[in-house]
Backbone as XML, in Angstrom:
<?xml version="1.0"?>
<chain id="A" units="angstrom">
  <residue number="1" name="MET">
    <atom name="N" x="121.149" y="82.551" z="34.269"/>
    <atom name="CA" x="120.433" y="81.462" z="34.777"/>
    <atom name="C" x="120.067" y="80.601" z="33.616"/>
  </residue>
  <residue number="2" name="SER">
    <atom name="N" x="119.891" y="79.364" z="33.649"/>
    <atom name="CA" x="119.477" y="78.509" z="32.413"/>
    <atom name="C" x="118.081" y="78.617" z="32.344"/>
  </residue>
  <residue number="3" name="LYS">
    <atom name="N" x="117.681" y="77.871" z="31.031"/>
    <atom name="CA" x="116.413" y="77.788" z="30.927"/>
    <atom name="C" x="115.418" y="76.822" z="31.760"/>
  </residue>
  <residue number="4" name="ILE">
    <atom name="N" x="116.217" y="75.946" z="32.182"/>
    <atom name="CA" x="115.602" y="74.903" z="32.980"/>
    <atom name="C" x="115.289" y="75.668" z="34.445"/>
  </residue>
  <residue number="5" name="MET">
    <atom name="N" x="116.157" y="76.361" z="35.060"/>
    <atom name="CA" x="116.112" y="77.116" z="36.297"/>
    <atom name="C" x="114.773" y="78.104" z="36.029"/>
  </residue>
  <residue number="6" name="HIS">
    <atom name="N" x="114.718" y="78.733" z="34.960"/>
    <atom name="CA" x="113.677" y="79.674" z="34.747"/>
    <atom name="C" x="112.259" y="78.872" z="34.839"/>
  </residue>
  <residue number="7" name="GLN">
    <atom name="N" x="112.182" y="77.702" z="34.129"/>
    <atom name="CA" x="111.067" y="76.977" z="34.061"/>
    <atom name="C" x="110.715" y="76.243" z="35.486"/>
  </residue>
  <residue number="8" name="THR">
    <atom name="N" x="111.764" y="76.056" z="36.214"/>
    <atom name="CA" x="111.552" y="75.456" z="37.376"/>
    <atom name="C" x="110.890" y="76.415" z="38.344"/>
  </residue>
  <residue number="9" name="ASN">
    <atom name="N" x="111.569" y="77.690" z="38.389"/>
    <atom name="CA" x="110.999" y="78.812" z="39.138"/>
    <atom name="C" x="109.702" y="79.182" z="38.878"/>
  </residue>
  <residue number="10" name="SER">
    <atom name="N" x="109.198" y="79.163" z="37.571"/>
    <atom name="CA" x="107.968" y="79.524" z="37.435"/>
    <atom name="C" x="106.831" y="78.380" z="37.613"/>
  </residue>
  <residue number="11" name="LEU">
    <atom name="N" x="107.299" y="77.128" z="37.493"/>
    <atom name="CA" x="106.557" y="76.130" z="38.004"/>
    <atom name="C" x="106.255" y="75.916" z="39.378"/>
  </residue>
  <residue number="12" name="ILE">
    <atom name="N" x="107.312" y="76.213" z="40.255"/>
    <atom name="CA" x="107.267" y="76.369" z="41.573"/>
    <atom name="C" x="106.346" y="77.616" z="42.046"/>
  </residue>
  <residue number="13" name="LEU">
    <atom name="N" x="106.517" y="78.740" z="41.410"/>
    <atom name="CA" x="105.311" y="79.608" z="41.615"/>
    <atom name="C" x="104.004" y="79.096" z="41.552"/>
  </residue>
  <residue number="14" name="VAL">
    <atom name="N" x="103.675" y="78.541" z="40.372"/>
    <atom name="CA" x="102.515" y="77.824" z="40.326"/>
    <atom name="C" x="101.924" y="77.086" z="41.179"/>
  </residue>
  <residue number="15" name="ILE">
    <atom name="N" x="102.871" y="76.011" z="41.482"/>
    <atom name="CA" x="102.662" y="75.085" z="42.613"/>
    <atom name="C" x="102.353" y="75.784" z="43.981"/>
  </residue>
  <residue number="16" name="PHE">
    <atom name="N" x="103.121" y="76.969" z="44.412"/>
    <atom name="CA" x="102.754" y="77.795" z="45.450"/>
    <atom name="C" x="101.493" y="78.281" z="45.445"/>
  </residue>
  <residue number="17" name="VAL">
    <atom name="N" x="101.166" y="78.838" z="44.481"/>
    <atom name="CA" x="99.585" y="79.642" z="44.397"/>
    <atom name="C" x="98.580" y="78.721" z="44.463"/>
  </residue>
  <residue number="18" name="LEU">
    <atom name="N" x="98.927" y="77.423" z="43.895"/>
    <atom name="CA" x="97.918" y="76.224" z="44.182"/>
    <atom name="C" x="97.774" y="75.800" z="45.531"/>
  </residue>
  <residue number="19" name="GLN">
    <atom name="N" x="98.958" y="75.672" z="46.162"/>
    <atom name="CA" x="99.038" y="75.304" z="47.631"/>
    <atom name="C" x="98.140" y="76.340" z="48.386"/>
  </residue>
  <residue number="20" name="ILE">
    <atom name="N" x="98.430" y="77.695" z="48.162"/>
    <atom name="CA" x="97.718" y="78.529" z="49.035"/>
    <atom name="C" x="95.998" y="78.538" z="48.674"/>
  </residue>
  <residue number="21" name="PHE">
    <atom name="N" x="95.784" y="78.358" z="47.469"/>
    <atom name="CA" x="94.494" y="78.129" z="47.058"/>
    <atom name="C" x="93.708" y="77.081" z="47.817"/>
  </residue>
  <residue number="22" name="LEU">
    <atom name="N" x="94.512" y="75.705" z="47.618"/>
    <atom name="CA" x="93.821" y="74.757" z="48.133"/>
    <atom name="C" x="93.676" y="74.672" z="49.647"/>
  </residue>
  <residue number="23" name="SER">
    <atom name="N" x="94.919" y="75.295" z="50.341"/>
    <atom name="CA" x="94.785" y="75.604" z="51.852"/>
    <atom name="C" x="93.678" y="76.620" z="52.173"/>
  </residue>
  <residue number="24" name="SER">
    <atom name="N" x="93.462" y="77.423" z="51.441"/>
    <atom name="CA" x="92.400" y="78.512" z="51.831"/>
    <atom name="C" x="91.028" y="77.686" z="51.595"/>
  </residue>
  <residue number="25" name="LEU">
    <atom name="N" x="90.833" y="77.023" z="50.760"/>
    <atom name="CA" x="89.576" y="76.247" z="50.442"/>
    <atom name="C" x="89.361" y="75.274" z="51.515"/>
  </residue>
  <residue number="26" name="GLY">
    <atom name="N" x="90.398" y="74.562" z="51.777"/>
    <atom name="CA" x="90.113" y="73.558" z="53.068"/>
    <atom name="C" x="89.859" y="74.179" z="54.225"/>
  </residue>
  <residue number="27" name="ALA">
    <atom name="N" x="90.572" y="75.313" z="54.479"/>
    <atom name="CA" x="90.358" y="76.179" z="55.763"/>
    <atom name="C" x="88.870" y="76.635" z="55.818"/>
  </residue>
  <residue number="28" name="TYR">
    <atom name="N" x="88.512" y="77.074" z="54.633"/>
    <atom name="CA" x="87.057" y="77.681" z="54.643"/>
    <atom name="C" x="86.192" y="76.635" z="54.846"/>
  </residue>
  <residue number="29" name="LEU">
    <atom name="N" x="86.101" y="75.649" z="54.171"/>
    <atom name="CA" x="85.378" y="74.491" z="54.337"/>
    <atom name="C" x="85.183" y="73.869" z="55.628"/>
  </residue>
  <residue number="30" name="GLY">
    <atom name="N" x="86.511" y="73.686" z="56.270"/>
    <atom name="CA" x="86.699" y="72.964" z="57.615"/>
    <atom name="C" x="86.098" y="74.095" z="58.772"/>
  </residue>
  <residue number="31" name="SER">
    <atom name="N" x="86.416" y="75.255" z="58.651"/>
    <atom name="CA" x="86.241" y="76.269" z="59.766"/>
    <atom name="C" x="84.507" y="76.512" z="59.533"/>
  </residue>
  <residue number="32" name="LYS">
    <atom name="N" x="83.947" y="76.415" z="58.466"/>
    <atom name="CA" x="82.465" y="76.665" z="58.414"/>
    <atom name="C" x="81.877" y="75.420" z="58.945"/>
  </residue>
  <residue number="33" name="TRP">
    <atom name="N" x="82.182" y="74.281" z="58.693"/>
    <atom name="CA" x="81.865" y="72.990" z="59.257"/>
    <atom name="C" x="81.746" y="73.037" z="60.946"/>
  </residue>
  <residue number="34" name="ILE">
    <atom name="N" x="83.098" y="73.444" z="61.385"/>
    <atom name="CA" x="83.332" y="73.463" z="62.558"/>
    <atom name="C" x="82.448" y="74.477" z="63.548"/>
  </residue>
  <residue number="35" name="VAL">
    <atom name="N" x="82.239" y="75.583" z="62.877"/>
    <atom name="CA" x="81.239" y="76.735" z="63.299"/>
    <atom name="C" x="79.902" y="76.145" z="63.405"/>
  </residue>
  <residue number="36" name="ASN">
    <atom name="N" x="79.254" y="75.490" z="62.379"/>
    <atom name="CA" x="77.906" y="75.070" z="62.219"/>
    <atom name="C" x="77.846" y="73.670" z="63.064"/>
  </residue>
  <residue number="37" name="ASN">
    <atom name="N" x="78.924" y="72.932" z="63.463"/>
    <atom name="CA" x="78.591" y="71.790" z="64.330"/>
    <atom name="C" x="79.152" y="71.843" z="65.712"/>
  </residue>
  <residue number="38" name="MET">
    <atom name="N" x="79.643" y="73.047" z="66.030"/>
    <atom name="CA" x="80.208" y="73.331" z="67.381"/>
    <atom name="C" x="79.138" y="72.876" z="68.503"/>
  </residue>
  <residue number="39" name="LYS">
    <atom name="N" x="78.080" y="73.109" z="68.527"/>
    <atom name="CA" x="77.044" y="72.837" z="69.589"/>
    <atom name="C" x="76.655" y="71.211" z="69.613"/>
  </residue>
  <residue number="40" name="ASN">
    <atom name="N" x="77.038" y="70.580" z="68.817"/>
    <atom name="CA" x="76.642" y="69.122" z="68.877"/>
    <atom name="C" x="77.274" y="68.537" z="69.875"/>
  </residue>
  <residue number="41" name="PRO">
    <atom name="N" x="76.839" y="67.760" z="70.830"/>
    <atom name="CA" x="77.342" y="67.245" z="71.986"/>
    <atom name="C" x="78.281" y="65.891" z="71.640"/>
  </residue>
  <residue number="42" name="TYR">
    <atom name="N" x="77.927" y="65.236" z="70.529"/>
    <atom name="CA" x="78.957" y="64.027" z="70.504"/>
    <atom name="C" x="80.454" y="64.457" z="69.955"/>
  </residue>
  <residue number="43" name="LEU">
    <atom name="N" x="80.533" y="65.870" z="69.514"/>
    <atom name="CA" x="81.884" y="66.069" z="68.994"/>
    <atom name="C" x="82.653" y="66.621" z="70.261"/>
  </residue>
  <residue number="44" name="ASN">
    <atom name="N" x="82.069" y="66.797" z="71.429"/>
    <atom name="CA" x="82.835" y="67.178" z="72.723"/>
    <atom name="C" x="83.859" y="68.517" z="72.480"/>
  </residue>
  <residue number="45" name="TYR">
    <atom name="N" x="83.328" y="69.502" z="71.667"/>
    <atom name="CA" x="84.157" y="70.660" z="71.488"/>
    <atom name="C" x="84.071" y="71.576" z="72.480"/>
  </residue>
  <residue number="46" name="ILE">
    <atom name="N" x="85.188" y="71.788" z="73.236"/>
    <atom name="CA" x="85.282" y="72.618" z="74.497"/>
    <atom name="C" x="86.261" y="73.729" z="74.093"/>
  </residue>
  <residue number="47" name="PRO">
    <atom name="N" x="85.717" y="75.028" z="73.910"/>
    <atom name="CA" x="86.309" y="76.185" z="73.536"/>
    <atom name="C" x="87.226" y="76.559" z="75.028"/>
  </residue>
  <residue number="48" name="HIS">
    <atom name="N" x="88.381" y="76.696" z="74.936"/>
    <atom name="CA" x="89.271" y="77.223" z="76.026"/>
    <atom name="C" x="89.009" y="78.589" z="76.398"/>
  </residue>
  <residue number="49" name="ASN">
    <atom name="N" x="88.952" y="79.419" z="75.392"/>
    <atom name="CA" x="88.848" y="80.929" z="75.614"/>
    <atom name="C" x="87.977" y="81.446" z="74.548"/>
  </residue>
  <residue number="50" name="LYS">
    <atom name="N" x="87.507" y="82.814" z="74.500"/>
    <atom name="CA" x="86.691" y="83.073" z="73.664"/>
    <atom name="C" x="87.023" y="83.116" z="72.018"/>
  </residue>
  <residue number="51" name="TRP">
    <atom name="N" x="88.308" y="83.066" z="71.893"/>
    <atom name="CA" x="88.775" y="83.087" z="70.362"/>
    <atom name="C" x="88.525" y="81.720" z="69.759"/>
  </residue>
  <residue number="52" name="ASP">
    <atom name="N" x="88.436" y="80.690" z="70.684"/>
    <atom name="CA" x="88.260" y="79.258" z="70.057"/>
    <atom name="C" x="86.922" y="79.217" z="69.306"/>
  </residue>
  <residue number="53" name="SER">
    <atom name="N" x="86.141" y="79.837" z="69.493"/>
    <atom name="CA" x="84.714" y="79.813" z="68.902"/>
    <atom name="C" x="84.662" y="80.767" z="67.817"/>
  </residue>
  <residue number="54" name="GLU">
    <atom name="N" x="85.363" y="81.569" z="67.464"/>
    <atom name="CA" x="85.376" y="82.772" z="66.354"/>
    <atom name="C" x="85.854" y="82.026" z="65.111"/>
  </residue>
  <residue number="55" name="TRP">
    <atom name="N" x="84.866" y="82.467" z="64.087"/>
    <atom name="CA" x="85.221" y="82.059" z="62.652"/>
    <atom name="C" x="86.700" y="82.174" z="62.177"/>
  </residue>
  <residue number="56" name="LEU">
    <atom name="N" x="87.161" y="83.483" z="62.380"/>
    <atom name="CA" x="88.482" y="83.911" z="61.849"/>
    <atom name="C" x="89.529" y="83.206" z="62.374"/>
  </residue>
  <residue number="57" name="TYR">
    <atom name="N" x="89.546" y="82.951" z="63.769"/>
    <atom name="CA" x="90.492" y="82.220" z="64.251"/>
    <atom name="C" x="90.617" y="80.797" z="64.021"/>
  </residue>
  <residue number="58" name="ILE">
    <atom name="N" x="89.430" y="80.309" z="63.831"/>
    <atom name="CA" x="89.428" y="78.858" z="63.347"/>
    <atom name="C" x="89.872" y="78.757" z="61.847"/>
  </residue>
  <residue number="59" name="PHE">
    <atom name="N" x="89.721" y="79.734" z="61.101"/>
    <atom name="CA" x="89.983" y="79.719" z="59.664"/>
    <atom name="C" x="91.502" y="79.869" z="59.525"/>
  </residue>
  <residue number="60" name="ILE">
    <atom name="N" x="92.288" y="80.927" z="60.435"/>
    <atom name="CA" x="93.586" y="81.043" z="60.309"/>
    <atom name="C" x="94.422" y="79.900" z="60.678"/>
  </residue>
  <residue number="61" name="ARG">
    <atom name="N" x="93.841" y="79.300" z="62.056"/>
    <atom name="CA" x="94.391" y="78.097" z="62.349"/>
    <atom name="C" x="94.466" y="76.933" z="61.358"/>
  </residue>
  <residue number="62" name="LEU">
    <atom name="N" x="93.422" y="76.600" z="60.813"/>
    <atom name="CA" x="93.234" y="75.631" z="59.724"/>
    <atom name="C" x="93.905" y="76.051" z="58.532"/>
  </residue>
  <residue number="63" name="THR">
    <atom name="N" x="94.092" y="77.089" z="58.293"/>
    <atom name="CA" x="94.916" y="77.410" z="56.891"/>
    <atom name="C" x="96.334" y="77.017" z="57.372"/>
  </residue>
  <residue number="64" name="GLY">
    <atom name="N" x="97.044" y="77.361" z="58.317"/>
    <atom name="CA" x="98.283" y="76.898" z="58.689"/>
    <atom name="C" x="98.386" y="75.427" z="58.822"/>
  </residue>
  <residue number="65" name="THR">
    <atom name="N" x="97.326" y="74.709" z="59.253"/>
    <atom name="CA" x="97.507" y="73.187" z="59.235"/>
    <atom name="C" x="97.407" y="72.668" z="57.820"/>
  </residue>
  <residue number="66" name="TRP">
    <atom name="N" x="96.561" y="73.134" z="56.907"/>
    <atom name="CA" x="96.512" y="72.827" z="55.590"/>
    <atom name="C" x="97.886" y="73.226" z="54.923"/>
  </residue>
  <residue number="67" name="VAL">
    <atom name="N" x="98.493" y="74.377" z="54.998"/>
    <atom name="CA" x="99.714" y="74.617" z="54.484"/>
    <atom name="C" x="100.756" y="73.657" z="54.865"/>
  </residue>
  <residue number="68" name="LEU">
    <atom name="N" x="100.853" y="73.212" z="56.145"/>
    <atom name="CA" x="101.699" y="72.153" z="56.731"/>
    <atom name="C" x="101.520" y="70.802" z="55.770"/>
  </residue>
  <residue number="69" name="ILE">
    <atom name="N" x="100.167" y="70.446" z="55.701"/>
    <atom name="CA" x="99.926" y="69.221" z="55.020"/>
    <atom name="C" x="100.322" y="69.379" z="53.604"/>
  </residue>
  <residue number="70" name="PHE">
    <atom name="N" x="100.214" y="70.385" z="52.988"/>
    <atom name="CA" x="100.652" y="70.576" z="51.600"/>
    <atom name="C" x="101.870" y="70.935" z="51.172"/>
  </residue>
  <residue number="71" name="THR">
    <atom name="N" x="102.770" y="70.979" z="52.239"/>
    <atom name="CA" x="104.235" y="71.246" z="52.060"/>
    <atom name="C" x="104.917" y="70.342" z="51.035"/>
  </residue>
  <residue number="72" name="ASN">
    <atom name="N" x="104.343" y="69.252" z="50.882"/>
    <atom name="CA" x="105.178" y="68.134" z="50.149"/>
    <atom name="C" x="104.868" y="68.488" z="48.601"/>
  </residue>
  <residue number="73" name="PHE">
    <atom name="N" x="103.929" y="69.589" z="48.182"/>
    <atom name="CA" x="103.740" y="69.906" z="46.760"/>
    <atom name="C" x="104.949" y="70.365" z="46.369"/>
  </residue>
  <residue number="74" name="VAL">
    <atom name="N" x="105.702" y="71.229" z="47.012"/>
    <atom name="CA" x="107.127" y="71.863" z="46.517"/>
    <atom name="C" x="108.204" y="70.967" z="46.461"/>
  </residue>
  <residue number="75" name="PRO">
    <atom name="N" x="108.697" y="70.729" z="45.390"/>
    <atom name="CA" x="109.900" y="69.604" z="45.173"/>
    <atom name="C" x="111.223" y="70.200" z="45.633"/>
  </residue>
  <residue number="76" name="ILE">
    <atom name="N" x="111.504" y="70.150" z="46.738"/>
    <atom name="CA" x="112.849" y="70.650" z="47.274"/>
    <atom name="C" x="113.913" y="69.819" z="46.839"/>
  </residue>
  <residue number="77" name="SER">
    <atom name="N" x="113.692" y="68.671" z="46.600"/>
    <atom name="CA" x="114.672" y="67.520" z="46.227"/>
    <atom name="C" x="115.053" y="67.976" z="44.613"/>
  </residue>
  <residue number="78" name="LEU">
    <atom name="N" x="114.032" y="68.552" z="44.006"/>
    <atom name="CA" x="114.402" y="68.858" z="42.498"/>
    <atom name="C" x="115.351" y="70.026" z="42.535"/>
  </residue>
  <residue number="79" name="LEU">
    <atom name="N" x="115.029" y="70.962" z="43.447"/>
    <atom name="CA" x="115.950" y="72.285" z="43.488"/>
    <atom name="C" x="117.374" y="71.901" z="43.711"/>
  </residue>
  <residue number="80" name="VAL">
    <atom name="N" x="117.428" y="70.894" z="44.808"/>
    <atom name="CA" x="118.807" y="70.459" z="45.340"/>
    <atom name="C" x="119.321" y="69.847" z="44.219"/>
  </residue>
  <residue number="81" name="THR">
    <atom name="N" x="118.789" y="68.989" z="43.521"/>
    <atom name="CA" x="119.444" y="68.282" z="42.360"/>
    <atom name="C" x="119.842" y="69.047" z="41.326"/>
  </residue>
  <residue number="82" name="LEU">
    <atom name="N" x="119.139" y="70.181" z="41.008"/>
    <atom name="CA" x="119.516" y="71.039" z="39.953"/>
    <atom name="C" x="120.729" y="71.903" z="40.417"/>
  </residue>
  <residue number="83" name="GLU">
    <atom name="N" x="120.770" y="72.192" z="41.699"/>
    <atom name="CA" x="122.053" y="72.842" z="42.134"/>
    <atom name="C" x="123.233" y="72.104" z="42.062"/>
  </residue>
  <residue number="84" name="LEU">
    <atom name="N" x="123.189" y="70.875" z="42.440"/>
    <atom name="CA" x="124.183" y="69.756" z="42.338"/>
    <atom name="C" x="124.603" y="69.658" z="40.879"/>
  </residue>
  <residue number="85" name="VAL">
    <atom name="N" x="123.837" y="69.537" z="40.039"/>
    <atom name="CA" x="124.218" y="69.290" z="38.592"/>
    <atom name="C" x="124.881" y="70.405" z="38.115"/>
  </residue>
  <residue number="86" name="LYS">
    <atom name="N" x="124.522" y="71.844" z="38.588"/>
    <atom name="CA" x="125.078" y="72.856" z="38.001"/>
    <atom name="C" x="126.543" y="73.121" z="38.716"/>
  </residue>
  <residue number="87" name="PHE">
    <atom name="N" x="126.526" y="72.718" z="39.948"/>
    <atom name="CA" x="127.857" y="72.654" z="40.587"/>
    <atom name="C" x="128.945" y="71.945" z="39.962"/>
  </residue>
  <residue number="88" name="TRP">
    <atom name="N" x="128.466" y="70.468" z="39.758"/>
    <atom name="CA" x="129.407" y="69.528" z="39.018"/>
    <atom name="C" x="129.653" y="70.041" z="37.663"/>
  </residue>
</chain>
């Protein structure tokens, strides 16, 4: 493997760890806010089952949402470009 590929792989790992950290932080703050404000009538939050009001369920759901939002952090086009250059 080339030096550029090693550097790219290590930077993508750093970006992935940053993405997981930011997703967890956003999910923690969001789930804490939802649980604290669940009873406010103006939010019209209606839990459909008993899990919809559990903190852990809300945290896991919001973590998945934040991961999807932050998927643009990983430069997939950079990897494709490196592979095409290596191919040519």
